[in-house]
C-alpha positions as a Python dict, from the first residue, in 0.01 Angstrom:
ca = {
    (1, 'X'): (0, 0, 0),
    (2, 'X'): (104, -299, 206),
    (3, 'X'): (182, -273, 576),
    (4, 'X'): (291, -640, 593),
    (5, 'X'): (661, -679, 676),
    (6, 'X'): (690, -997, 468),
    (7, 'X'): (582, -816, 153),
    (8, 'X'): (890, -593, 174),
    (9, 'X'): (1115, -893, 240),
    (10, 'X'): (973, -1121, -33),
    (11, 'X'): (863, -871, -297),
    (12, 'X'): (1091, -830, -599),
    (13, 'X'): (936, -487, -663),
    (14, 'X'): (1019, -365, -313),
    (15, 'X'): (1371, -505, -331),
    (16, 'X'): (1439, -345, -670),
    (17, 'X'): (1313, -10, -542),
    (18, 'X'): (1514, -42, -221),
    (19, 'X'): (1204, -13, -2),
    (20, 'X'): (1193, -136, 354),
    (21, 'X'): (893, -182, 582),
    (22, 'X'): (1033, 57, 843),
    (23, 'X'): (1101, 338, 596),
    (24, 'X'): (778, 302, 396),
    (25, 'X'): (527, 237, 675),
    (26, 'X'): (680, 415, 973),
    (27, 'X'): (853, 716, 815),
    (28, 'X'): (742, 799, 459),
    (29, 'X'): (369, 714, 471),
    (30, 'X'): (292, 907, 794),
    (31, 'X'): (490, 1204, 661),
    (32, 'X'): (299, 1197, 329),
    (33, 'X'): (-29, 1194, 527),
    (34, 'X'): (87, 1478, 754),
    (35, 'X'): (180, 1693, 453),
    (36, 'X'): (-150, 1605, 278),
    (37, 'X'): (37, 1461, -21),
    (38, 'X'): (-172, 1141, -15),
    (39, 'X'): (-513, 1049, 118),
    (40, 'X'): (-628, 711, 238),
    (41, 'X'): (-916, 588, 23),
    (42, 'X'): (-975, 254, 199),
    (43, 'X'): (-806, 133, 515),
    (44, 'X'): (-647, -208, 492),
    (45, 'X'): (-642, -481, 753),
    (46, 'X'): (-464, -807, 826),
    (47, 'X'): (-646, -1081, 1019),
    (48, 'X'): (-367, -1315, 1130),
    (49, 'X'): (-612, -1585, 1248),
    (50, 'X'): (-791, -1625, 916),
    (51, 'X'): (-501, -1518, 697),
    (52, 'X'): (-726, -1265, 524),
    (53, 'X'): (-642, -907, 464),
    (54, 'X'): (-686, -609, 238),
    (55, 'X'): (-427, -366, 112),
    (56, 'X'): (-459, -4, 218),
    (57, 'X'): (-564, 205, -82),
    (58, 'X'): (-415, 552, -113),
    (59, 'X'): (-439, 824, -373),
    (60, 'X'): (-212, 1118, -445),
    (61, 'X'): (-357, 1462, -386),
    (62, 'X'): (-331, 1769, -611),
    (63, 'X'): (-63, 1889, -370),
    (64, 'X'): (151, 1580, -451),
    (65, 'X'): (102, 1643, -821),
    (66, 'X'): (221, 2001, -774),
    (67, 'X'): (536, 1871, -602),
    (68, 'X'): (606, 1606, -868),
    (69, 'X'): (518, 1819, -1171),
    (70, 'X'): (573, 2184, -1069),
    (71, 'X'): (523, 2319, -1423),
    (72, 'X'): (193, 2136, -1473),
    (73, 'X'): (122, 1826, -1670),
    (74, 'X'): (305, 1797, -2001),
    (75, 'X'): (112, 1862, -2320),
    (76, 'X'): (66, 1563, -2547),
    (77, 'X'): (6, 1572, -2918),
    (78, 'X'): (-209, 1339, -3121),
    (79, 'X'): (-8, 1109, -3340),
    (80, 'X'): (-170, 1049, -3677),
    (81, 'X'): (-65, 956, -4026),
    (82, 'X'): (-79, 1237, -4281),
    (83, 'X'): (16, 1046, -4596),
    (84, 'X'): (-92, 724, -4762),
    (85, 'X'): (163, 439, -4747),
    (86, 'X'): (210, 450, -5125),
    (87, 'X'): (183, 821, -5210),
    (88, 'X'): (363, 937, -5523),
    (89, 'X'): (405, 1304, -5618),
    (90, 'X'): (504, 1436, -5960),
    (91, 'X'): (648, 1786, -5983),
    (92, 'X'): (734, 2000, -6282),
    (93, 'X'): (1040, 2220, -6328),
    (94, 'X'): (884, 2491, -6109),
    (95, 'X'): (826, 2239, -5826),
    (96, 'X'): (448, 2246, -5867),
    (97, 'X'): (253, 1922, -5824),
    (98, 'X'): (105, 1798, -6149),
    (99, 'X'): (-147, 1520, -6215),
    (100, 'X'): (-42, 1197, -6384),
    (101, 'X'): (-197, 868, -6492),
    (102, 'X'): (-109, 529, -6350),
    (103, 'X'): (149, 339, -6554),
    (104, 'X'): (361, 30, -6501),
    (105, 'X'): (632, 260, -6361),
    (106, 'X'): (402, 423, -6103),
    (107, 'X'): (261, 84, -6002),
    (108, 'X'): (615, -46, -5950),
    (109, 'X'): (708, 266, -5750),
    (110, 'X'): (398, 223, -5532),
    (111, 'X'): (482, -143, -5471),
    (112, 'X'): (833, -44, -5360),
    (113, 'X'): (690, 224, -5129),
    (114, 'X'): (448, -24, -4972),
    (115, 'X'): (739, -264, -4912),
    (116, 'X'): (958, 3, -4750),
    (117, 'X'): (676, 154, -4542),
    (118, 'X'): (561, -194, -4440),
    (119, 'X'): (911, -263, -4311),
    (120, 'X'): (901, 59, -4109),
    (121, 'X'): (561, -39, -3966),
    (122, 'X'): (690, -379, -3849),
    (123, 'X'): (998, -245, -3673),
    (124, 'X'): (1033, 11, -3398),
    (125, 'X'): (1216, 310, -3535),
    (126, 'X'): (1213, 588, -3281),
    (127, 'X'): (1362, 927, -3215),
    (128, 'X'): (1532, 928, -2875),
    (129, 'X'): (1442, 1259, -2719),
    (130, 'X'): (1477, 1355, -2350),
    (131, 'X'): (1178, 1511, -2174),
    (132, 'X'): (1341, 1854, -2192),
    (133, 'X'): (1353, 1818, -2571),
    (134, 'X'): (973, 1800, -2596),
    (135, 'X'): (939, 2147, -2446),
    (136, 'X'): (1198, 2284, -2690),
    (137, 'X'): (1017, 2123, -2984),
    (138, 'X'): (686, 2268, -2868),
    (139, 'X'): (837, 2619, -2862),
    (140, 'X'): (961, 2582, -3220),
    (141, 'X'): (623, 2483, -3361),
    (142, 'X'): (492, 2740, -3607),
    (143, 'X'): (134, 2740, -3480),
    (144, 'X'): (-111, 2534, -3280),
    (145, 'X'): (-240, 2388, -3606),
    (146, 'X'): (103, 2271, -3722),
    (147, 'X'): (146, 1897, -3738),
    (148, 'X'): (386, 1728, -3498),
    (149, 'X'): (458, 1357, -3530),
    (150, 'X'): (765, 1196, -3374),
    (151, 'X'): (667, 860, -3519),
    (152, 'X'): (660, 990, -3875),
    (153, 'X'): (824, 714, -4072),
    (154, 'X'): (591, 682, -4371),
    (155, 'X'): (777, 783, -4684),
    (156, 'X'): (635, 922, -5004),
    (157, 'X'): (817, 940, -5334),
    (158, 'X'): (853, 1257, -5538),
    (159, 'X'): (951, 1253, -5904),
    (160, 'X'): (1087, 1567, -6070),
    (161, 'X'): (1096, 1696, -6428),
    (162, 'X'): (760, 1545, -6524),
    (163, 'X'): (931, 1216, -6611),
    (164, 'X'): (616, 1012, -6537),
    (165, 'X'): (412, 1174, -6815),
    (166, 'X'): (669, 1161, -7095),
    (167, 'X'): (651, 846, -7308),
    (168, 'X'): (938, 599, -7252),
    (169, 'X'): (1103, 835, -7003),
    (170, 'X'): (1325, 697, -6731),
    (171, 'X'): (1249, 813, -6378),
    (172, 'X'): (1504, 1076, -6292),
    (173, 'X'): (1532, 1307, -5994),
    (174, 'X'): (1325, 1081, -5771),
    (175, 'X'): (1355, 1129, -5393),
    (176, 'X'): (1198, 980, -5082),
    (177, 'X'): (1046, 1227, -4834),
    (178, 'X'): (820, 1227, -4531),
    (179, 'X'): (1006, 1050, -4252),
    (180, 'X'): (1190, 1243, -3989),
}
C-alpha cells in the first residue's frame, strides 16, 4: 500500500479505481486497522532526501475474508478430459457398445474428429455462467464422484445399427456427443 500522494495522482490503477490519497490513507486504511480487517506486515517509509522508500505491506485477516465471502470460499472442481480426442463408439440396435476393427471408414471418422476437436482446442469456447449459477450446478450434481467439466468441448462420434462391421455398409445414424 502506498502512502505517497503522487502515486494516487499519477497511477492509472488508482485513477481507474477512483482512489484518492485522502480516502485511502486517512479514512479507509485506519478504519480497516481499527476493525482488524487488515494487519500491517511491514511498515513502509519514504526518505525524501535520498528518494528511497518502501511500500507498506498489508495482509487481509480471516475477519476480512468473512466479510468478503460470508458463505465461505467457493468450491472448485478439477477440470480434466474424460475422452480421447478421436474416440469412436459403435452401438447395436439395443444401444450397447460393441467392438469393431479399424477400417478406412473409422480412420476417416477419427481424422475428422481430430480436426474438429483440434479446432475447439485452439479457440476459446466457454459457457457464460454467473457465480450464482455455480452453486445451482453444484446442488444438481448426482454425487460427489460425478464428473463436472464446464470446458467439456471434446466430441466423440457414435455410430448406430452396427454399420461399421457390415461389409460395404454406409455409416448411418452417426451422431456427435460429449460437448456441453
